[in-house]
C-alpha positions as CSV (number, residue, x, y, z in Angstrom):
1,M,108.0,97.7,176.6
2,S,104.7,96.8,175.0
3,P,103.8,93.2,174.2
4,K,104.5,92.1,170.6
5,R,101.3,91.8,168.5
6,T,100.8,88.9,166.2
7,A,98.6,88.9,163.2
8,T,97.8,86.5,160.4
9,A,98.3,87.5,156.8
10,E,94.6,87.3,156.3
11,H,93.7,89.9,158.9
12,I,95.8,93.0,159.6
13,E,94.1,95.9,161.2
14,I,95.2,99.5,160.8
15,P,94.0,101.4,163.9
16,G,92.4,104.8,163.5
17,I,91.7,104.6,159.8
18,C,88.8,102.8,158.1
19,F,91.0,101.6,155.2
20,I,88.2,99.5,153.5
21,R,89.0,99.0,149.8
22,Q,86.7,100.2,147.1
23,P,85.2,97.3,145.1
24,E,87.1,96.5,141.9
25,S,89.8,99.1,142.8
26,T,92.9,99.7,144.8
27,L,91.5,102.9,146.5
28,R,91.0,102.6,150.3
29,C,88.9,104.7,152.6
30,T,90.9,107.4,154.3
31,L,88.3,108.5,156.9
32,S,88.4,107.7,160.6
33,A,87.7,104.1,161.7
34,D,84.3,105.0,163.3
35,H,82.9,107.1,160.5
36,H,79.2,106.8,159.4
37,G,77.8,106.8,155.9
38,E,79.8,106.2,152.7
39,H,83.5,105.5,152.4
40,Q,85.7,108.1,150.9
41,H,89.2,108.3,149.5
42,C,90.1,112.0,150.0
43,Y,93.1,112.1,147.6
44,S,91.5,111.1,144.4
45,G,88.8,112.4,142.0
46,P,88.9,115.4,139.6
47,L,91.0,118.4,140.4
48,T,88.9,121.5,140.7
49,H,90.5,124.9,141.6
50,G,93.5,123.1,143.1
51,F,91.5,120.7,145.3
52,R,90.4,117.1,144.8
53,A,86.8,116.2,145.4
54,G,87.6,112.7,146.5
55,T,85.9,109.4,145.6
56,T,83.0,107.9,147.5
57,W,81.4,104.4,147.5
58,P,78.6,102.8,149.7
59,R,79.2,100.5,152.6
60,R,78.8,96.8,152.1
61,A,77.6,94.3,154.7
62,G,80.4,92.4,156.5
63,E,83.4,94.3,155.0
64,T,86.8,94.3,156.7
65,Q,90.1,96.0,156.2
66,A,91.6,92.8,154.8
67,D,89.1,92.7,151.9
């Protein structure tokens, strides 16, 4: 059995997913945790030929998943 993890309400980390929130929005980055460049939410944006383009936003200094 693995040891039980404890986390405070201020800091909960979702392993494997970046999950940084877009400023002034509820969208969160859906890319892998170690990605480079801009953040992206792959399931939003305009629908074109049955596919969504996604929404991107720049990285900010010091951001965390709990933001």
